Residue, then its C-alpha position, 0 to 999 in steps of 0.5 A: x299090701x304084701x300081695x301087692x308087693x308080690x305082684x309088682x315084683x313080678x311086673x318089674x321083673x317082666x319089664x327088666x327081662x323084655x328089654x335084654x330080650x329085645x337087645x338080643x334079638x337087634x343085636x343078633x339080627x344086625x350081625x346076621x344081615x349087615x354082617x356088623x361087629x358085635x359092638x356096632x350091632x348093639x349100639x344100633x340096637x341101643x339107638x333104635x329101641x330108645x329112639x333118641x334119633x342118632x345116625x345109623x352106624x353105617x348104611x343099611x341095606x333094604x333088609x336091614x332097614x325093614x329089621x330096623x322098622x320092626x325093631x323100632x315098633x317092637x321098642x316103641x310098643x314095649x315102652x307104651x305097654x310097659x309103662x301102662x301096665x305098670x302104672x295101672x296095675x299098680x293103681x288098680x291094686x292100690x284102689x282096691x286096697x283102699x276100698x277094702x280098707x275103707x269098707x273094714x273101717x266102717x264095719x261094726x259087730x262083724x266077724x273075724x276069721x284067722x286062717x283061710x284053710x279047709x276049716x276057715x273056708x267051710x266056715x265062710x260057707x255057713x257064715x254066708x247065711x248070717x247078716x254078719x260081714x266077715x273079714x278074713x286074716x290069712x297069712x299066705x300071700x298065695x291065697x290072695x286070688x281065691x279071697x278076691x275071687x270069692x269077694x271076700x273082705x281080707x287082710x294078709x298078715x300074721x294075725x298074732x299081731x295086734x296091728x293087723x287085729x286092729x286093722x281088722x276093727x277087732x275093738x268093733x267086732x262081735x266075734x272071733x273064729x280062729x281056724x289055723x291048724x297051729x295050736x301054739x298060734x291060736x292060742x296067741x291069737x286069743x290072748x292078743x284078741x281078749x287084750x283088745x276087746x274084753x266083749x269079744x265072742x272068741x271060737x277057736x280051733x284046737x288040734x290037741x284036746x289037752x290045750x282046750x283048757x289052756x285056750x279057755x284060760x287064756x279068754x276063748x269062749x268056745x274051743x272046738x276040735x274038728x276031728x272031734x266034732x266029725x267023729x261024733x257027726x259020723x257016729x250020729x249018722x249010723x245011730x239015728x241018721x234021720x235025725x242027724x239029717x234033720x239038724x243039717x238042714x235046719x242048721x246048714x244050707x239044706x235046700x228048704x226054707x227052714x232054719x234053727x235060730x236064736x233070739x234074745x229078748x230085748x228090754x223093749x220086747x212086748x214078750x216080757x212079763x208073758x208066759x209062753x202060753x199067753x204070748x201065742x208065739x206060735x199062733x202070732x209067728x208060726x215059729x216053734x221054741x226049742x230051748x231057752x238059755x237063762x243065766x248060762x243054763x238051758x231049759x225047755x220052757x212050757x206054756x207057764x214059763x214067764x219070759x224075761x229080758x235077755x232070755x235067749x230063745x232057740x227057735x225054728x221056722x221059716x225065713x218069714x216066720x222067723x222076721x215076724x219073731x224079730x218083731x216081738x224080741x226086738x232083736x234081728x236075727x243073725x245079730x246075736 
């Protein structure tokens, strides 16, 4: 909305400046061509540009008539083009805004991302591989063009305001990524979001490591320090470069068809009650189970581990293999 107002103000400014420019040219032109006084020249310019049809101030020379024709064409063209540009541009913005709002209103289990800076843009790149829709909340109006260029759903405004979070569908969202560079603002967003949706999975950025405990108390599920993660990643590259490269490939878009995903065993899954070896998961689907989360604890299952409902399996495989595994678990990839 604020972006539309800014563009609208620029159009209005242009439509105000151009008439003054035409009046100045017309007045000076009549003074030079006809030798009229400033007032007569200005009056003749006014009745010409407005096309009111009044008589000429004085008889015109051939040069004056030619100049009048040119000025008349310029005035009519400006009125026609200016009104068309103003109205269609405004209607186009309104239509796009309404269409985007309708799309956001129909979203469920989507991800809301606050802050479209360098960290937010990197997160968006990774989220493109997910089946979840993303709504970006950005305070800076100047980033509107970039958001539209990348075909992203977005709202311009302050994410600390409950109204904006509600417009983004916070009550229907699955997760919230808070990527702004201001810890106090991030903390306020966590508090607001947790109050609006108690089941929301919240991941927030923290610049200062000392604020991590506060953000967890406020309701954040995970707190991430980009600087800490960046340092650890660089150290891992030096210590174990091939392992790091492998996990970059399977967790990001590494250019090959291999992915690590999380799958939850649903209540209706045929895997319930079966041992891992008995289920023949590797033979049936081709995926490999790397780890398993059960009741908040991570384990590496063996062939004798009995699978239960709500077990979260960390698996690796191709998209086709993961699709087969979906049928066994009953939960789609990317819908956790």
